[in-house]
C-alpha positions as CSV (number, residue, x, y, z in Angstrom):
1,M,0.0,-0.2,0.0
2,K,2.9,2.2,0.8
3,K,4.5,1.8,-2.6
4,I,1.2,2.8,-4.3
5,V,0.8,6.0,-2.3
6,V,4.4,6.8,-3.2
7,W,3.9,6.4,-7.0
8,V,0.7,8.2,-6.8
9,F,2.5,11.1,-5.1
10,I,5.2,11.0,-7.9
11,I,2.5,10.9,-10.7
12,I,0.6,13.8,-9.3
13,S,3.9,15.8,-8.6
14,A,5.1,15.2,-12.1
15,Y,1.7,16.1,-13.5
16,I,1.7,19.3,-11.6
17,A,5.2,20.1,-12.6
18,V,4.6,19.9,-16.2
19,F,0.9,21.0,-16.6
20,G,-0.1,23.0,-13.6
21,G,0.8,26.1,-11.9
22,E,2.5,29.3,-12.7
23,Y,6.0,27.8,-13.0
24,S,5.0,24.7,-15.0
25,V,7.4,23.3,-17.6
26,L,5.1,24.3,-20.4
27,Q,4.5,27.9,-18.8
28,V,8.5,28.4,-18.4
29,R,8.9,27.2,-22.2
30,K,6.3,29.6,-23.5
31,I,7.9,32.6,-21.6
32,R,11.4,31.7,-22.7
33,Q,10.0,31.6,-26.3
34,E,8.5,35.0,-25.7
35,Q,11.5,36.4,-24.1
36,T,13.5,35.1,-27.2
37,G,11.1,37.0,-29.5
38,L,11.4,40.1,-27.4
39,E,15.1,40.1,-27.2
40,K,15.3,39.7,-31.1
41,Q,12.9,42.8,-31.2
42,L,14.9,44.6,-28.9
43,D,18.1,44.1,-31.0
44,E,16.1,45.2,-34.1
45,L,15.1,48.4,-32.5
46,K,18.6,49.1,-31.1
47,H,19.9,48.7,-34.7
48,E,17.2,51.0,-36.0
49,N,17.8,53.5,-33.1
50,D,21.5,53.5,-33.9
51,S,20.9,54.2,-37.7
52,L,18.6,57.1,-36.7
53,K,21.3,58.5,-34.4
54,S,24.0,58.4,-37.2
55,W,21.5,60.0,-39.4
56,V,20.9,62.9,-37.0
57,Q,24.5,63.4,-36.5
58,K,25.0,63.5,-40.2
59,L,22.3,66.1,-40.6
60,E,23.7,68.1,-37.7
61,A,27.3,68.1,-39.1
62,D,26.4,68.6,-42.9
63,S,24.6,71.5,-44.1
64,A,24.7,70.1,-47.6
65,T,22.7,67.2,-46.7
66,I,20.0,69.4,-44.9
67,E,19.9,71.4,-48.3
68,R,19.7,68.5,-50.6
69,L,16.8,67.0,-48.5
70,A,14.9,70.4,-48.5
71,R,15.4,70.5,-52.2
72,E,14.4,66.8,-53.1
73,R,11.5,66.3,-50.6
74,Y,10.2,69.7,-50.2
75,G,11.0,71.4,-53.5
76,M,12.6,74.3,-51.6
77,I,14.8,76.7,-53.4
78,L,17.3,79.4,-52.6
79,P,16.5,83.0,-53.0
80,G,17.0,84.1,-56.7
81,E,16.7,80.5,-57.9
82,I,13.9,79.2,-60.3
83,L,12.4,75.9,-59.8
84,Y,11.8,73.9,-63.0
85,R,9.5,70.8,-63.1
86,V,9.6,68.7,-66.1
87,A,6.6,66.5,-66.7
88,E,6.5,63.9,-69.3
89,P,3.4,64.2,-71.7
90,R,0.6,61.7,-70.8
91,D,0.7,60.0,-74.1
92,S,4.5,59.0,-73.6
93,V,3.6,57.6,-70.2
94,E,0.6,55.6,-71.3
95,N,2.5,54.3,-74.4
96,F,5.4,53.2,-72.1
97,Q,3.1,51.5,-69.7
98,N,1.3,49.5,-72.5
99,R,4.5,48.2,-73.8
């Protein structure tokens, strides 16, 4: 009878360790997978942050880069300059797309 009680206790303990409770094997595995995913996301964000920091430093140090961006993105010009925008005729664009 004592052996049966010991085996029942061992089986119940193993079941609780694997499937039950806050610190079950399955729960710990799930948390570790989540942690791995979050660490990967953190590394990606750190890399992006470093890229943005270097971009900010470049902008702070190089006024030519700021001028180029202002011209390309916002169509800005210096006083006395004339901005020309060249547009293709619609027929040529449509013919090119139909090829």
